[in-house]
C-alpha positions, 0 to 999 in steps of 0.5 A, a space after each residue: 239362752 243369754 244370746 236368745 234373751 238378748 236377740 229377743 229384747 232387740 226384737 222387742 224394742 224394734 217392734 215397740 219403737 214402731 208404735 211409739 219410739 219416744 215412749 220406749 226411750 222415755 220409759 226405758 231411760 227412766 227405769 235405768 236412770 231411777 235404778 228400777 232395772 239394772 242393765 249395766 252388766 247385761 246391756 251396758 250400751 243401753 245405759 246411755 238412755 238413762 242420761 238426763 238429757 236423753 230422758 228429757 228430750 224423749 219426754 218432750 217429744 213424747 208429749 208432743 206425740 201424746 197430743 198430736 196422736 189423738 187429733 184426726 189427720 194430725 196423727 197421720 201427718 205425724 206418722 208421715 214425718 216419722 216414717 224415717 225417724 222410727 226405723 232409724 230409732 228402732 235400729 239404734 236401739 236394737 244395735 245398742 242392745 246387742 253391744 259391740 259386734 262386728 261391723 258387718 253384723 251391725 249392718 245386718 242387725 240395722 237392717 233387720 231391726 229397721 225393717 221390723 220397725 217400719 212393718 210396725 210403723 206401716 200398721 200403725 199408720 195404715 190403721 190410723 188412716 183407715 180410722 181418720 175415714 170416720 167422722 168422729 174423733 173418739 176412735 183416734 183417741 181410743 187407738 192412741 191410748 191402746 198403742 201407748 198401753 201396748 208399748 208399756 205392756 210390751 216393755 214390762 214383759 221385756 223386763 220379765 220374760 224377754 222370750 215370751 215378749 218376742 213371741 207376742 211381737 212376732 205374732 204382731 209382726 205377722 198380723 201386721 204383714 197381713 193387714 197392712 196391705 189391705 189397710 192401704 188398699 182401703 185407704 187408697 179406695 177411700 181417698 179415690 171415692 172422696 176426691 171423685 165425689 168432690 170433683 163431681 160437686 165442683 164440676 159435674 162429670 161429662 158422661 159423653 166425654 168419659 164414653 170414648 177411649 180404649 184399653 191401655 197397652 198393658 191391659 190390652 196385652 194381657 187380655 189378648 194373651 188370655 183369649 188366645 193371642 188375638 186382638 181384643 175387641 171390647 164392646 165396652 170397658 169400665 174402670 171400677 173399684 172392686 168392693 166386696 167379693 164373696 166367693 168370687 175367685 180372682 177378685 181382690 177387694 179394694 183393688 182397682 181394675 178394668 171391667 171388659 165386655 168382649 165381643 167374642 165372649 158371650 155370657 161372661 166378662 174379663 177383668 184386668 186389675 192391678 195389685 202391688 203394681 202389677 196387673 192381674 186377670 180374672 174371668 167372671 161368668 154371669 150365669 145365674 147371677 142377678 144384677 142391680 145398681 145401688 147408690 151410695 154416699 161416695 159410689 154407684 155400685 154394680 151389684 152381682 149376686 146369686 139368689 142363695 146369697 152365697 155369691 156376691 160381687 160389688 163393683 164401684 164407680 165414682 159418685 155421680 155416675 148413676 147414668 153410667 152405672 145403670 147402662 152397665 147394668 143393662 148391658 150386663 143383663 144382656 151379656 148374661 142372656 148372650 145378647 152382646 150389643 154396643 152401647 150407643 156411644 160405641 166403645 164405653 170407657 169410664 176413666 
């Protein structure tokens, strides 16, 4: 049981360090320095945190983080700088919790603790980037205060019941592993849409220039493999961002890909997307789907849905490409009706 509690404390320190390393060190150091907790017998190597110099430095850096963490985009810059600092700090806390061990075991613990801290850090930084997309600063303050309270609550629980605290940490890490990729996909999509909007304001898009290109080699290879090994013959293709994908198997929300109308595939569309740096393929049958175009602040949306409201797919083009979106909608309706025709500009490609 003692070994499990020691591992639980190490896990707790590594996880909480990913949210706010300096607060963890400051509160733990103060507790040791003031005699609120006695770790001399159980975790003697942690006594160094109670050194006045360590407490002072941790307090200074915590004050800096306290204010920067509540300012939109400054918090993300701070998180970027600490992408290396927090995992190293989490590893050191975990190693000092375990005390003297074999060198090989220390390396293993350092890797595991560093990965744990990085996972918590990734969730924190991803959440902050997503929050920064909102125009008001209050959500940043609320997120920062929530994180600080979570760290304080986690440290208090570690001192009372390490095993229960470790259980909460494992649940949090599981949620982080599931949500973090989704957060970063959403952030990447937002940056693409905003940068495209700004580019369109500076230099209006040249529709004719964007209508001439072909598939990339990887897209051509993947599409050729799924249509029987023959050379694909795209009527048109367009780079899109997948938005909402309700009951549309194969489409991953907030991923980029290429929508492809292929000459020998009437009534359907091909989609080659990219996820985790790898291409994926899915097939869309247009039967029974209504198709329309909707303009948003940062995008031109192509919306495919059925009349029952059970299925819905939103494919987004950058803002400023309304004409392109309308032409694709018209083409999709023709394809749905088994009437594939090439667009006036021969092959269409929205880069």
